[in-house]
C-alpha positions as CSV (number, residue, x, y, z in Angstrom):
1,M,109.0,3.1,-124.7
2,T,105.4,4.2,-124.8
3,S,105.5,5.3,-128.5
4,Q,107.3,2.0,-129.5
5,L,104.5,-0.1,-127.7
6,L,101.7,2.3,-129.5
7,R,103.2,1.3,-132.8
8,S,103.3,-2.2,-132.0
9,L,99.6,-2.0,-130.9
10,G,98.7,-0.3,-134.1
11,R,100.3,-3.0,-136.1
12,R,98.6,-5.9,-134.1
13,S,95.2,-4.3,-134.4
14,R,95.2,-2.9,-137.9
15,Q,92.3,-4.3,-140.0
16,I,90.9,-5.9,-137.1
17,I,87.9,-7.2,-138.6
18,T,88.0,-8.2,-142.2
19,N,85.3,-10.4,-143.7
20,P,86.6,-13.6,-145.1
21,N,84.3,-13.8,-148.2
22,P,85.7,-11.2,-151.0
23,N,82.2,-10.9,-152.4
24,L,80.9,-9.5,-149.2
25,L,83.5,-6.8,-149.4
26,S,82.2,-4.5,-152.1
27,K,80.3,-2.1,-149.8
28,E,83.2,-1.8,-147.5
29,I,85.5,-1.0,-150.5
30,T,83.3,1.6,-151.6
31,R,83.0,3.1,-148.2
32,A,87.1,3.2,-148.1
33,F,87.1,5.4,-151.2
34,C,84.4,8.0,-149.9
35,S,85.6,11.5,-149.5
36,S,86.1,12.2,-145.8
37,S,83.6,14.9,-146.2
38,T,81.0,12.5,-147.1
39,P,79.7,11.1,-143.9
40,I,79.2,7.4,-143.4
41,R,75.9,6.6,-141.5
42,A,76.2,4.1,-138.6
43,T,73.8,2.8,-136.2
44,L,74.5,3.8,-132.4
45,F,72.6,1.7,-129.7
46,P,73.7,3.9,-126.4
47,G,72.1,1.1,-124.3
48,D,71.4,1.0,-120.8
49,G,72.8,2.3,-117.4
50,I,76.0,4.0,-118.2
51,G,75.7,3.4,-121.8
52,P,74.4,6.9,-122.8
53,E,77.2,8.5,-120.8
54,I,79.9,6.6,-122.4
55,A,78.2,6.9,-125.9
56,E,78.4,10.7,-125.5
57,S,82.2,10.3,-124.9
58,V,82.6,8.4,-128.2
59,K,80.6,11.0,-130.0
60,K,82.4,14.0,-128.5
61,I,85.9,12.4,-129.4
62,F,84.7,11.6,-133.0
63,T,83.6,15.2,-133.3
64,V,87.0,16.5,-132.3
65,A,88.9,13.9,-134.4
66,D,86.7,15.1,-137.5
67,I,85.6,11.6,-138.3
68,P,82.9,11.5,-140.9
69,I,80.3,9.3,-139.0
70,E,76.6,10.4,-139.1
71,W,75.0,8.6,-136.1
72,E,71.5,6.9,-136.3
73,E,70.7,6.5,-132.8
74,H,68.2,3.7,-131.5
75,Y,67.3,3.1,-128.0
76,V,65.7,0.0,-126.2
77,G,62.1,-0.1,-126.1
78,T,60.0,0.0,-123.1
79,E,57.7,-2.8,-124.4
80,V,58.4,-5.9,-126.3
81,D,58.2,-5.6,-129.8
82,P,56.2,-8.7,-131.2
83,R,58.2,-8.8,-134.5
84,T,61.5,-9.3,-132.6
85,Q,60.1,-10.8,-129.2
86,S,62.3,-8.5,-127.3
87,F,62.7,-4.8,-126.3
88,L,64.8,-4.3,-129.3
89,T,62.6,-2.6,-132.0
90,W,62.3,-4.0,-135.7
91,E,63.4,-0.5,-136.8
92,S,66.6,-0.7,-135.0
93,L,67.6,-4.0,-136.4
94,E,66.6,-2.7,-140.1
95,S,69.0,0.3,-139.4
96,V,71.9,-2.1,-138.9
97,R,71.0,-4.0,-141.9
98,R,70.9,-1.0,-144.0
99,N,73.9,0.9,-142.6
100,K,76.0,-2.4,-142.3
101,V,77.9,-1.0,-139.4
102,G,77.1,0.1,-135.8
103,L,78.2,0.5,-132.3
104,K,76.4,-0.8,-129.2
105,G,76.7,0.1,-125.5
106,P,75.8,-2.2,-122.6
107,M,72.3,-3.6,-122.5
108,A,70.4,-5.1,-119.8
109,T,68.0,-8.0,-120.1
110,P,65.7,-8.7,-116.9
111,I,66.7,-12.0,-115.5
112,G,64.3,-14.6,-114.8
113,K,61.3,-12.6,-116.3
114,G,61.0,-14.5,-119.4
115,H,62.3,-11.7,-121.9
116,R,64.3,-12.7,-124.7
117,S,68.0,-11.6,-124.4
118,L,68.7,-8.4,-126.2
119,N,72.3,-9.4,-127.1
120,L,71.0,-12.7,-128.2
121,T,68.4,-11.2,-130.4
122,L,70.9,-9.0,-132.1
123,R,73.1,-12.1,-132.9
124,K,70.1,-14.0,-134.1
125,E,68.3,-11.5,-136.1
126,L,71.4,-10.0,-137.9
127,N,73.3,-13.5,-138.0
128,L,76.3,-11.9,-136.2
129,Y,78.2,-15.2,-136.6
130,A,81.7,-14.5,-135.2
131,N,82.7,-12.2,-132.3
132,V,86.1,-10.9,-132.4
133,R,87.8,-9.8,-129.1
134,P,91.5,-8.8,-129.1
135,C,93.1,-9.0,-125.8
136,T,96.4,-7.0,-125.8
137,S,98.2,-5.5,-122.7
138,L,98.1,-1.7,-122.6
139,P,101.2,0.2,-122.3
140,G,101.6,2.1,-119.0
141,Y,98.6,0.3,-117.2
142,K,100.3,-2.4,-115.1
143,T,98.6,-5.9,-114.8
144,R,99.9,-9.2,-113.9
145,Y,101.0,-9.9,-117.3
146,D,102.9,-7.4,-119.6
147,D,102.9,-9.5,-122.9
148,V,99.4,-10.4,-123.5
149,N,98.7,-10.2,-127.4
150,L,96.0,-12.6,-128.5
151,V,92.5,-12.8,-130.1
152,T,89.5,-14.8,-129.2
153,I,87.1,-15.7,-132.0
154,R,83.8,-16.9,-130.7
155,E,81.0,-18.7,-132.7
156,N,78.1,-16.6,-131.9
157,T,74.8,-18.1,-133.1
158,E,74.4,-21.7,-131.7
159,G,75.9,-24.1,-129.3
160,E,74.2,-23.8,-125.7
161,Y,73.0,-20.5,-126.6
162,S,70.6,-21.9,-129.3
163,G,67.7,-21.0,-126.5
164,L,66.2,-24.4,-126.9
165,E,65.1,-25.5,-123.5
166,H,62.2,-27.5,-122.2
167,Q,61.0,-29.3,-119.0
168,V,60.9,-32.9,-119.5
169,V,59.0,-33.8,-116.3
170,R,58.5,-32.0,-113.2
171,G,61.9,-31.1,-111.7
172,V,63.9,-32.0,-114.8
173,V,64.7,-29.6,-117.6
174,E,66.9,-30.1,-120.7
175,S,68.8,-27.6,-122.7
176,L,70.1,-28.6,-126.3
177,K,73.5,-27.7,-127.7
178,I,73.3,-27.4,-131.2
179,I,76.4,-27.5,-133.5
180,T,76.1,-27.5,-137.3
181,R,78.9,-27.8,-140.0
182,Q,77.8,-24.8,-141.6
183,A,78.2,-22.4,-138.7
184,S,81.4,-24.3,-137.5
185,L,83.0,-24.0,-141.0
186,R,82.1,-20.5,-141.2
187,V,83.5,-19.3,-138.0
188,A,86.7,-21.8,-138.6
189,E,87.2,-19.9,-141.9
190,Y,86.9,-16.6,-140.4
191,A,89.6,-17.6,-137.7
192,F,92.1,-18.6,-140.1
193,H,91.5,-15.9,-142.6
194,Y,92.0,-13.5,-139.8
195,A,95.2,-15.1,-138.7
196,K,96.5,-15.0,-142.3
197,T,95.8,-11.3,-143.0
198,Q,96.9,-10.1,-139.5
199,G,100.3,-12.1,-139.6
200,R,99.2,-14.2,-136.9
201,E,101.1,-17.7,-136.8
202,R,98.7,-20.0,-134.8
203,V,95.1,-21.0,-134.4
204,S,94.1,-22.9,-131.5
205,A,90.7,-24.7,-131.5
206,I,89.3,-25.0,-128.0
207,H,86.9,-27.8,-127.4
208,K,85.7,-30.6,-124.9
209,A,85.4,-33.5,-127.7
210,N,86.8,-36.1,-125.2
211,I,83.4,-35.7,-123.5
212,M,81.1,-34.2,-126.1
213,Q,82.2,-36.4,-128.9
214,K,79.4,-35.7,-131.3
215,T,79.1,-31.9,-131.1
216,D,82.5,-30.6,-130.2
217,G,83.7,-33.6,-132.5
218,L,82.0,-32.0,-135.3
219,F,83.4,-28.6,-134.6
220,L,86.9,-30.1,-134.7
221,K,86.4,-31.6,-137.9
222,C,85.3,-28.6,-139.5
223,C,88.4,-26.7,-138.0
224,R,90.8,-29.4,-139.3
225,E,89.2,-29.2,-142.7
226,V,89.7,-25.4,-143.1
227,A,93.3,-25.8,-141.6
228,E,94.3,-27.7,-144.4
229,K,93.6,-24.7,-146.6
230,Y,96.0,-22.6,-144.7
231,P,99.3,-24.7,-144.3
232,E,101.1,-21.6,-143.3
233,I,99.3,-21.3,-140.2
234,K,99.9,-23.7,-137.3
235,Y,97.0,-25.5,-136.0
236,E,96.4,-27.0,-132.6
237,E,93.4,-28.3,-130.3
238,V,93.2,-27.6,-126.8
239,V,90.7,-29.0,-124.3
240,I,88.9,-26.1,-122.7
241,D,90.0,-26.8,-119.0
242,N,93.6,-27.0,-120.0
243,C,93.3,-23.8,-122.1
244,C,92.1,-22.0,-119.0
245,M,95.1,-23.2,-116.9
246,M,97.5,-22.3,-119.8
247,L,96.0,-18.8,-120.0
248,V,96.6,-18.1,-116.5
249,K,100.2,-19.6,-116.5
250,N,101.3,-18.2,-119.6
251,P,99.0,-16.3,-122.0
252,A,101.9,-15.9,-124.6
253,L,101.4,-19.6,-125.6
254,F,98.4,-18.5,-127.6
255,D,97.6,-16.4,-130.6
256,V,94.3,-16.8,-132.2
257,L,91.7,-18.9,-130.4
258,V,88.4,-20.2,-132.0
259,M,85.8,-21.8,-130.3
260,P,82.2,-22.7,-129.9
261,N,79.7,-20.2,-128.3
262,L,79.6,-21.1,-124.6
263,Y,83.5,-21.7,-124.3
264,G,83.9,-18.2,-126.1
265,D,81.8,-16.4,-123.7
266,I,84.0,-17.8,-120.8
267,I,87.3,-17.8,-122.5
268,S,87.2,-14.2,-123.7
269,D,86.3,-12.8,-120.3
270,L,89.1,-14.8,-118.8
271,C,91.5,-13.1,-121.4
272,A,90.0,-9.8,-120.5
273,G,91.0,-10.4,-117.0
274,L,94.5,-10.9,-118.2
275,V,94.8,-7.2,-119.4
276,G,92.8,-5.3,-116.8
277,G,89.1,-6.2,-117.3
278,L,86.1,-5.9,-119.4
279,G,86.3,-2.2,-119.2
280,L,89.5,-2.1,-121.2
281,T,88.6,-4.8,-123.8
282,P,87.1,-3.9,-127.2
283,S,84.8,-6.3,-129.1
284,C,83.1,-6.5,-132.5
285,N,80.7,-8.9,-134.0
286,I,80.8,-9.9,-137.8
287,G,77.7,-10.9,-139.7
288,E,76.9,-12.1,-143.1
289,G,76.5,-9.5,-145.9
290,G,79.5,-7.5,-144.3
291,I,77.8,-6.3,-141.3
292,A,80.0,-5.1,-138.4
293,L,78.6,-4.4,-134.9
294,A,81.2,-3.3,-132.4
295,E,80.2,-3.3,-128.7
296,A,81.3,-2.9,-125.2
297,V,81.1,-6.1,-123.4
298,H,80.8,-5.0,-120.0
299,G,77.7,-4.7,-118.1
300,S,75.4,-1.6,-117.7
301,A,76.7,-0.8,-114.3
302,P,73.3,0.7,-113.0
303,D,74.8,1.5,-109.5
304,I,76.9,4.1,-111.1
305,A,74.6,5.3,-114.0
306,G,74.3,9.1,-114.2
307,K,77.1,9.7,-111.6
308,N,79.8,10.7,-114.2
309,M,82.1,8.0,-113.1
310,A,81.9,5.4,-116.0
311,N,85.1,4.4,-118.0
312,P,84.4,4.8,-121.7
313,T,87.5,2.9,-122.8
314,A,86.1,-0.5,-123.8
315,L,83.3,1.3,-125.9
316,L,85.9,3.8,-127.3
317,L,88.3,0.8,-128.4
318,S,85.5,-1.0,-129.9
319,S,84.8,2.1,-132.0
320,V,88.4,2.0,-133.1
321,M,87.7,-1.4,-134.4
322,M,84.6,-0.1,-136.4
323,L,86.6,2.6,-137.9
324,R,89.3,0.2,-139.0
325,H,86.6,-2.1,-140.6
326,L,85.5,1.1,-142.4
327,K,89.2,1.4,-143.7
328,L,89.6,4.6,-141.8
329,H,93.0,3.5,-140.4
330,D,94.5,7.0,-139.7
331,K,91.6,7.9,-137.7
332,A,91.6,4.8,-136.0
333,E,95.2,5.2,-135.0
334,L,94.8,8.9,-133.8
335,I,92.0,7.8,-131.3
336,Q,93.8,4.8,-130.1
337,D,97.1,6.5,-129.5
338,A,95.2,9.3,-127.4
339,I,93.3,6.7,-125.2
340,I,96.4,4.7,-124.6
341,T,98.6,7.6,-123.9
342,T,96.0,9.0,-121.6
343,I,95.7,5.9,-119.7
344,A,99.6,5.5,-119.5
345,E,100.2,9.1,-118.0
346,G,97.8,8.0,-115.3
347,K,96.5,11.8,-114.5
348,H,93.0,11.3,-115.6
349,R,92.2,7.5,-115.0
350,T,88.6,6.8,-113.7
351,A,88.0,4.9,-110.4
352,D,88.1,1.4,-111.8
353,L,91.7,2.2,-113.2
354,G,92.7,3.5,-109.8
355,G,92.2,7.1,-110.5
356,S,89.9,9.7,-109.5
357,A,88.7,11.4,-112.8
358,T,85.2,11.7,-114.1
359,T,83.8,10.4,-117.2
360,T,83.9,13.9,-118.6
361,E,87.5,14.6,-117.5
362,F,88.9,11.4,-118.9
363,T,87.1,12.2,-122.1
364,N,88.4,15.7,-122.3
365,A,91.9,14.5,-121.7
366,I,91.6,12.4,-124.8
367,C,90.3,15.1,-126.6
368,D,93.2,17.4,-125.7
369,R,95.4,14.8,-127.4
370,L,93.6,14.9,-130.6
């Protein structure tokens, strides 16, 4: 049974992130034909808290699996870089622009101290316009639902996260929600292209246009415009509050969901909860020019940092998405199968999965299956 489910997961996740613009694929195709002995350089942000520990798990598993990746590591700075206005250095951003591919651990931004969000800095500076998060039930790990198989695609650059806030008068602040035709068309095009190439049948646009008629209305107008170019894909529009209820009642009703920024932040975490939480959920950000930055979307968990207790699954599965982007499908399949088999067996689960294994023990168990 497990082997059948593994094969199914492989089919579902193959080519998880394909850029919809053929003109931007040249560098990816070039990478695909590189000799396996020629290392591919990728940027690695180990991150904060448990980040360095789970990043080490990825590096060890990649070494055992003989994956031709040469990591270019960059850490969060201790002082704000005036060129980025955040703790991320300009050199680290240039590394991603140069390599076109990267992997990011959890990063923590001090709350309420006026610092620019690290994640927001990455999205803005690298123009990472789409966040792709597959949510699929893992065989052998029991949750409330056994048949979740959906993908959330979130517009990543504007909406309520545009960072445009100001005080009108004392005691009254205003936050601007920005929706543009360009960004909406771009993420809608990506969602429909993704659905077509992955054999998906339906795209659901999530909105609140009954209240925000101008902003969400423009988003829906762009989705409808793109939908007309994909007659083979079913298209529907779902109000966000109703979407949340439907997801909790029966997640099998959905296939691919595309939505503005804030809704995507909420819905993608809700979907992660359906399959076991953020610790089991991969994610990848797609940018202009063929950039792909895979990431673990859970927090930095400073309370367990350095204790060898962290679960590296989310970062590992995100690295699998990165490998598929690089057309290293056999290697991606190898690592994904080893991760899922290890979790399904149940002997080396970390504490958050109901076990007692350390990060090292969990990592070694995956390596043994490689």
